[in-house]
N, C-alpha and C positions, 0 to 999 in steps of 0.2 A: 836296106831301109829306104833307099831313094825311090823305089817304086810306090811306096806308100806316102810319099811326101805331100802330094796333092790332097789325099784323103785326110792326112793329119792336119794340114793347114786349114782345110775346110771345117774340120771338127773344132779346132781351137778358136776359130774366128766366128763361129755361128752363134746365134742367140741361144741362151741357156734356158730353154723351155722345159717344163716338167713333162716327163714321159711316163706312160703306164709301166708298172713293174720296175720302176726305179726307186731305190731306197732313199728316203729323205735324210738330209744332213741337219746337224745343229749349226747355228751361226759360226761356231769356232772351227767347223770343218769335220768334226767327228760324226760318226753315224748317230742318228737320233735313235734312242732306244725304243721310242714309240713309233710304230709303223702302221700304215693302213694301205691296202691295195684293192683295186677294183676287181670285181668278179666277171666283168664282161669286157670285150674289146671295144675300142673306139668305134663309134657309129652304130653299135648295137643298143637295143632298148635296155636301159638299166633301171627301169621303173621298179621292178620287183627284186632287184639284187643290190642291196646295200654293200658298202665296202666291208671287208674283213680286216680286223686289226690284231696285232700281236706285239710282243716285246722281243728285242734282240740284244745281244751283248755288244761290247765295244768293238768286236771284230766282225760284227754283222751276222753272227751265228744265232740260229733259233734252236733252242733245246726242247725237242718234242716230248721229252720225258718229264720235264718240270713246268713247261709253259703251255698255255692254251691260246686258242684264237677266239675272237668274239666279234659279233656284229658291231659296227661303229657306234650305234646307239647305246650299246651295253658296255662298251669298252671302259668308260670311266669308272664303272662299278665293279668290273671283273678283272681288269688288268692293272698290275701294280705300276707299270710305267706310264700309263695314260692318266696322269694327274694334271690338273690345271695349275699352271705357273706362268712366269713371264714369257717363256718360249713355247708353251703348250696351251693355246687358248681353248676355251670350251668349244667342243665340236671338232677338235683335232686340227683343222686346217688354219694355217697362218694367212695373213691378209692377202698376199698376192695369189697364192694357190687357191684360196677360196674364190676370189674374183675370177681367176682363170677358169676354174671348173664351172662356175655359174654361167660363163659365156661360151664355153666350148663343149659342155656336156649337159645341155638341157634334156628334159624328158623326151622319150621316144627316140633317143639315139642321135639327135642332131649334133653336129660339131662344126667348128669354124676352121678355115685354112686361109693363109695369106697368099694371094695370087695377084701379080701385077699391081702391087701397091694398094690392094683393096682386100678387106676381110670378106670372105664369102662363106656364108652359112650353108651347109649341105645337110639336107634332111635324110631320113632313113631310106627314102626312095631315091636318093642321090640326085634330086632336083635342086640345083643351086639357086640361091637368091642372095642379093646383096645385103649385108648386115653392117650397119654403120656403127655398131657398138665397138668401143675401144677394147682391145685385148692386151693385157699386160705382159711384160717380159719378166719371168720369175727366176730367181736364183735357186740352186738346189736345196736351200733351206726353207723355201716357201715364202720368203720375203721378196720384195720387189728388187729386180736386177739393177745393175749400174746404169743402164740406159733404157729409156722408154721412147716409144714412138709418140709423136704429137697427135693429139686427137684430130686436129683439123687437116693435117697433112702427114700421112704415114711415111713419106720419104724423109721427113725431118725428125729429129729427136732431141731429147734433153737428158742431162745427167740427173740421176735420182738417188736418194738415200733409200734405206730398206722399207720406209713407210710411204714411198712414192712422193716425197717432197722434193721439188727441184733444188739441186745444189747450186747456189749462187745464180749466175746467169749463163751457165754453160749449156750450149745447144749447138746444133749443126746438122749436117747431112748424116742421117742415121747410120748408114753403112760405113762411114768413115770415122765413127766415134768409138772410143774405148772407155772414156771417162775414168781412167786409172788415176790421173792426177787429181781430178775433182774428188775422187774417193779419199785420197790421202789428205787433201786440204780439209775436207769435211771431218775426217777422223782426228785431225790435229787441233781442231778448235778447242779452246779459245786462244791458242798461242799465235804469235805473229811470225814465227820461224817456219813458214809453210812454203811448199814449192810453188813455182810459177807455172801456170797452165796456159795452154792455147784456148781460144774461145770455145772450142768444142769439147774441152775437158781433158784432152791429152796432155802429156808432159811437154812443156816448152823445151826444145833441145838444148837451150842455154839456161843454166841455173847459176845464181849468184848468192854468195853470202858475204855481206859487206861489199868490199871492193874486189873480191876474188870471184872469178867465174870459171865454170867448167861445163863440159858437155855431158849429156845423159842420153841413155837409150829410151826406147818406148816405155820401159817399165820404171824409168826414173833412176836407174843405176848409173853411177858416175863412170864415164868411159874415157876421160882425159884428166890430165893434171890441172890443178887450180892455177890460174894465172891472173896477173893484173892487166895483161894485154888482151885485146879483143880476140876471141876465138870464133872460127867459122864452124859453128855447130849445125847450121841449117836453120830453117824457119818453120813456123807452124804450118 
């Protein structure tokens, strides 16, 4: 497995963008029973090809003998899983994926890529031009990811909730952020027993409850015994 370590680390540390032909998740991590997929590849003209939608079971299986596929415009009336509720907005797409698609898949196959800290919009004739529009980082459930790039400087970022509201004042160098601590703090509101975070939203290596302190790893897991004495856990 050592030969794949670099690829593995690159995968787990990358931004979680939405990809074509990737099944969507629910906020709890399960497969979303309501799915839609594009009929064209990125960069191709999708003007006359709307997404096709279908229903899957909890193991992501599609039963071709009992289920049907439908155009995205007809899905709410034809597919039992495509009903409007808190997690399934009208039109299928959740806030982040809707914004992401609107900025990366305009008509005539234009799409955007991030190169040298700038968003470049590439036309179907592959002639690049600079696009100053902000492109969101989406989680696999279609909501906004834990960290977002700042509009005014793409090398910087801030910690975000799923609706793209900045969490407290957590921000920093985008590539050095994970926002895991900020996410926990935000989820534990309105309690006061919340973890201590670094300014960029990562876990402070030293956590304390009352007078007892201990060390934690990147994910906030305790890795030392609690002590009344100072522990050298490191700094932010």
